N, C-alpha and C positions, 0 to 999 in steps of 0.2 A: 297651662301656658308655661312655656319654658323661657323665662326672662334671661337666664344666665347665658344661653347659647345662641339665641336667635336675635337678640336686640343689639343694635349697633350704635345706640346713643339716644339723645333726646332731641325733640323738635319743639321749640318754644315759640308760642304766639306772644308777641310783646304785650298785648292787652291782658292776657292771663297772668303773665309774670308780674306786672304791676298790680293787678287786681288782687292776687293772692297776698301780696305784701301789704297793700293798703287796707284790705278788709280783715285779714287774719294775722298779719305780721309774719307770714311764712315766705322766706326767700327761695329763689329758684335753686340755690345751692342746697338748702335743707331738703327740698323735694328730691333732688337727685340722690342725696345721701341715704334716704329711706330705702331705695331700691337695692342698696349694697350692704345694709346692716341687717343682721339676723337677730331675732326671727322676723320674718315678714309673712303676712297672710293676704292672699289675693283672692277676691271674691267677684263674681260677675255682678254688674249693675244692670239688671234686666230692665228696670224702669227707664233708663236713658239709652237703651241699645236699639232703638228702632232703625236708625240710619247706619250705624256702625256699632261694633261691640265696644262697650264701656266696661271698666273694671274699677274696683276699689282696692287700694292696698292699705293695710294697717301695718305700721312699722315705726321705727325710731331714727332720729338723727344721730349724728356723732355725739351730741350732747344729751342724748337720751330723751329728747322731746318726742312725745308720742303724737304721730300725725295720721290723719286719714286723707288719702289723696285719691281723687277721681282722675282716671286717665283712659286714654284709648291708644291703640297701636296703629300707626300709619306706616305702611311698608315695614321697615325694620327699626322704627324709632318709636320711643315712648313720647306721647303728647299729653302733658298734664293739663287737665281741664280746671280743677280746683284743688285747693289744699287748705286744711285747717287742723287745729288741735282735736284729738279724739274727745268725744263726750264721755260721760261716766259709763254708759252702757258699752261703748266701744272699747274703752280702757279695760273694763271687766272682761270682755270677750278676749281681747288681746292677751291679757295676763293669764287667763285660764288656759288658752291654747298653748301659751309658752310653757306653762307648768306641765301640761299633758305631754308635750314634745321634748321635755328635757330629760 
């Protein structure tokens, strides 16, 4: 998936915006930052891809907060489904991949 060249922005569902903040303290701005800060790792979310392709992105905000974001692509826009802090296993994976790629 080539996010840098084919994506033209974000499509926000107001319910998801408030849900992510209320449930996990993650703002829509932090979600968007993750897509532009390196390194990022995008993985398919096969479990939730029955109607449309879903993905996970592991990345960090401008303040280096490590987030896991579930999203889908609609036309040329990213639609965030959910966002939360990475758990211990996800942080370990993210840090290990970052070391391998540096």
